N, C-alpha and C positions, 0 to 999 in steps of 0.2 A: 391837593390830593384828597384831603378829607371831604371837602365840599363836593367834588366831582363824584366821589364814592357815594355820598348821600343822594346826589341827583340820580345816579344809577339805581340805587335802592328804591328811590321814589318811583322811577319809571317801571321797575319790575313790580312794585307793589300795586301801582295803578292798573297795569295790565292784568295782574293776577286777580285783583278784586273785580275788575270789569268782567272777567271770564266766569268767576264763581258766584257772583251775586244772584244771577237768575236761578242757578241750581239751588243755592241756599234758600232763596225765597220760596221756591216750589216745595222743598222738603219741609220747611217750617210753616207751611200754609200761610205764607205772608206776602203773596203776590200783590194784594192791595197796597202794601207799604213799600213795594219795590221802588217806585219813583222817589219816595222820601229817602230810601237807603242810598240811591245813586247820588243824590244832591247833598246829603247830610254833611259829609266831610267838608266840601267846598264852601257851603253856606256858613257853617259854624266857624270855619277858619277866618272868613272875612269879618265876622262879628268880634272875634278875639284878637285880631292882628294888632290893634293899638296897644294891647297889653304886652306884646313882644318888645316893642321899642321902649316901653316903660321899664321892663325888667332889665333891658340892656343898659339903660342909663342909671338905674337905681342900684342893681347888684352886680352888673357886669355880664359879659357873654358866657363865661364859664358856668355860672349859676343858672343863667337863662337856659342854656343847653340842658343842664341836669334836670330842671323842673319839667321842661318839655318832654324829655325822654321818659321820665317817670309816668307822666300822663299818657304818653303814647303806649307804653307797655300795658297799662291798665286797660286802655281802649281796645288794643288787639286781643288781650285775654278775654274781655267781655264778648267780643265778636266771635272768637273761635269757639268759646264754650256756650254760646247763646242757646238757651232751651226754646226760645221763641223769637219771632221777628222783631218784637219790640226791644228786646235786649240787644239784638244784633245792631239795630239802628242806633241804640244808645252808645254802643262801642264805636260805631263809625263817627258819631258826633264827638266823642272824646278824642278820636284821632284828629278831628277838625280843631278842637281846642289845642291839642299839641302842636299842630301846624301853625295856628295863630300865634302861639307863644314863641315860636321860632321867628316871627316876623321881623324882617330887616337884618337878621344876624349875618347871613351869608354875604349879601350885597354890601352891607355896612363894613364888614371886615375886609373884604376883597378890594373895595374901592379905595381903602386907606393903604393897603399893601402895594397897590399898583398905581402910583401917582401919575405915571406917564399914560396918556389917553390911549395910545396905540397898544401898549402892553396890556392895559386894563381890558380893552376890547377883545384882544386875543384870548385873555383868560375867561371872559364872559362867553366868548364864542365856543369854548370847549364844552360848556354845559350841554349844548345840543347834541354833541357826539355821544353823550351818555344814553341817548334814547334810541340809537341805531340798533345795537345788538338786541335789546329787549323787544323792539318793534318787529324785528325779523324772526327771532327765535321764540318770543313769548308765547304765541299761539300753540306751537308744538309742545313746549314744556308744560304749559298749563293743561293742555289736553291729556298728556300722560299722567300728570299728578291727579287730575280729577278722576280718571279711570282707575288708577292704582290705589289712591289713598283717600279720595273723597274731598269735598269742598273745604272741610275744616283744616286739613293739613295744607291744602293749597293756599288758604288764607293765612296760615300761621308762619310758613317758612320764610317769607320775605323779611320778617322782623329780625332774623339773624343778620341779614345784609344791612338793615337799618342800624342795628346796634353796633355792628362793626364799623360802619361809616362814622357814627357819632363818637365812638371811642377814638377814632383817628382825629376827628375835629377837636375833641377835648385835649388830646395830646399836643397837637400843634398850636392850640390857643395859648399854651403857656409861653410861646415865643412872641405873642402879640401884646404890645403894650396897650393898656386900657387905663384911661383916667376918668374918674367920676366927673360928670359935667358940673360946671360952676353953679348953674341953676338947678334946683331940685327937680328930679324927673317927675313928670305927671302923665296920667293917661289922657291922651288927646283925642277929642272928637269921638268918644266911645258911642254916643247916641247916633252920630252920623253913620258910623260903620255898621251899627246894628240895623239902622234903617235901610242901608244898602243891601245887607244880607236878607232882610225880611222882604224887601221889594223884589229882589231877584227870585227868591223862593216862591212868592205869590205869582209872579209872571210865569214861571215854569209850570206851576199848578194850573194856571188858567189855560195855557197852551195844551196841557194834557187832556182837557175836557173835549178837545176836537170840535169845538163850536166856534163859529165865525165871530160872534159877538164877544166871547171871552178872549179870542185871539186878538181882536182889535183893542180890547181893554188892556191886554198884556203889553202890546206895543206902546200904548200911551204911558203905561206904568214904567216901562223901561226908559222912556225919554225923561220922565219925571225923576227917576232914580239918578240918571246921569246929570241932569241940570241942577238938582237940589242937594241931596245928601252926599253924592259922590264928589261933587264940586266942593262942598263944604268940608268934607273929610280931607281932601288934598290941601286946601288952604290952611286948615287948622293943624295939620300934621307937620308941614314944613312952611310956616309963615315967613314971608319975605324971600323964600328961595324959589324964584320964578322959574328957573330952568328945571328944578326938580319937579315942580308942579306940572310944567309943560311935558316933562318926561312921563309922568303918570297918565296924562291925556293921550300922548302919542303911543304909549305901549298898549293902552286900551284899544285904540284904533287899529294898531298893528295886529294884535291878537284876535280882535273881533273879525278882522278881514280874513286872516289866515285860518283860524280854527272853524269859523263858520263855513267857509268854502270847503275845507278839508273834511268836515263832517257830512256835507251834502253830497260830495262826489260818490262815496260808497253807497249812499242811499239811491242815487240815480242808477248806479251800476246794478245793484241788487234788484231794482224794480224793472229795468228795461233791458239789461244785458245778461247778467248771470245771477239767477235766483239762489244759487248755492252760497253766495257770499265770498267765495274764494277769490274772485277777481277784486272785489271790494277790499279785502284784507291786503292784497298786493298794492292797490292804488293808495290806500291809507299810508303805507310805508314809504311811498315815493317822495312825498313832501318832506317828511322828517329827515330822510337820508340826504336829499339835496340840500336842505337847510344846514344839516350838520357838516357836510363836506365843505360847504362854502364858508361857514362860520369858523369851524375848527381849522380849516386850511389857511385862514388869514386873508381870504379874498375880500371879505367885507371890510376888514380893518384897513385895507389899502385904498378904499374909496373915501372920498370926501363926504362931509355931512350932506351937502346939497345933492350930490350924485346918489347917495343912498336913498334920500327922500324921493328923488325922481323915479328910481327903480320901483320903489314901493307904490308911489302915487300912480304910476302907469300899470304896474304888474297886477296888483290886486283888482282894480276895477276891470282891467282887460280879462282877467281870469273869470270874474263874475259874469261879464258879458258873454264870454265863451261858453260858460255853463248854460246861460239862458238860450243861446243859439243852439247848443246841443240838444236841450230839452225840446226846443221848437222843431228841430229837424228830425229828432229821434232816428238815428241811423239804422237802416234795416239790417246791415251786416254787423254781427257782433264784434268782429275784428276791428272794423272802422270805429265803432263806438268806444271800444276799449282803448284804442290808440288815442282818440280824441280826449278822453278823460285823463289818460296818462300824461299827455302834454300839459293839460291844465294843472295837474298835480305837481309836475315839475316846475311850472311857472310860479306857483305860489311858494314852493319851497325855495326857489332862487330869490324871490323878493324877501322872504323871511330871513334868509341867510344874510342878505345885504343890510337889512334895517334893524333887526331885533337886537343884536349886541351893540349896534351903533347907538340906539336910543338909550340903553342902560348906561353906556359910557358917557354920552353927552350930558345926561341928567346930573352927573356929579361934577361937571366942569364948573369951576368958580364957586364951589360949595363953601359957604362961610362958617356955618355951624354956630350961630350966635343965639343967645337967649335960651340956652338949654337944648337947642336943636342939634342933633348929631347925625352921623351918616346912617345909622339904623333907621331913623325916621324917613330918610330918602329911600332906603330899601323897602320900607313898608309901603310908601307911595307907589313905587314901581310894582311891587308884588300885588297890591290891590288893583292897580291898573290892569295888570295881566289877567287876574281872576275875573274882574268885572267885564273886560272886553271879551274874554273867551266865552263867558256865560251868555252875554248879549248876542254874540255872533251865532253861537250854537242854538240858542232859543229861537232866534229869528229864522235862520236858514234850515237847520235840521228839525226844529220843533214844528214850526208852521209848515215847512216843506214836507214833513212826514204826514201832515194832515191832507195837503192838497195833491201830493204826488200821485196818489192812486186814483184821484178823481178824473183829471183831464190834463194831458200834457201842456195844453195852452195855459192853464192856471199856474203850472210850475214855471213856465217861461216868463209869465207876467211877474210872479213873485221875485224870481232872481233878477229879472230886468229892472224892477224897482230898486232892489238892493244894489245893483250895479250903478244906477243913477245916483243913489244916495252916497255910495262910496266915492264916485267922481266928485261930487260937491264937497263932501267932508274932507277928502284928501286935498282938494284944491285949497280949501280954507286952512287946512293944517300947514300948508306951505308957508304961511305967514308967521308961523311960530318962531320965536327966538331960538328954539332948540337947534335949528339947522344952520344958525349963523356961526361962523368961525370965531 
């Protein structure tokens, strides 16, 4: 209950901040820093996430939660009272610190409370359900608050939900047994996590220049980040836990596939079907709703590991191929185009519902926890895999796509076609992972 409430609060906060940041940047004459404001929380959280598992092992989850909450309150206070854009960005960065300090706590606790894999997957699947109501009602609520009270109030009120959720977690944590690890807790791979965060931020900045050379350099940088610091971070965080490491890679691939395509679909809609963005807002909600209903309803938990893999390995590349064909054909009728994009959004939502909680569940199977490695470390690996995959997918499809989409439909089709081919190859290679073995 406590962690689901926290997920609900996080979804409300994310949608609220996404709605008010453009308004705040314009009022504070800080539009040049808008891109930095959008990425600050996520990038900083990746850099600080190894400190979360350190606190979990050194002082326990209750103290870890308290420290994170104190930093969160300071960050929100700075953002809400910011006299200029620099202070606002600083507050958002502190929110990233708070998120990083929570690293691994939720997944680490829940994986221990649900030793049965199917029950654990059902519990993890409920997380997606917490995004349905905010996704559907969020735009209307944020619009009313912006008009009635302004951006500061819109940015401030979600902290009430977050504090309530964290109070619930704190209360229920008293029922959870925690033992200090036999080996002293240490901060693991801090340099690697920092390198991952810096690399992702630099790649996003390069894409924002809208220059072909910088975009190519960003793609190379993303590959380097995955091959070197990200790989090193996974190995150092959970040494010897091969299934947990495989889970980090798999979740990066899953989230990169889903969030990249889901971010590109409304971009296509706004450019070629409905310039008002209303259709795009509806299409963006289809994927999460399908994902939530499948995960929370337990449909994904009834599938075997290999079946879940096959649904994702076929569904995500097929959706990307469908987007490429849609861009190439560019339906003349708005209704036809909207239906086509809606079907693709439903497809990626179903694939996500089948594989997302499955990966998180399988990553903890056979977890030994030796040499000071505990379940929060595995939670950090999964959380970073999700963040890195999401960022890479959105940067490649929405970032580069935003540059080429207005130029020529052919370039759009070529870009997504290349992404589709890469997804086919990477998902085929991922099929050999031990994660999918019973």
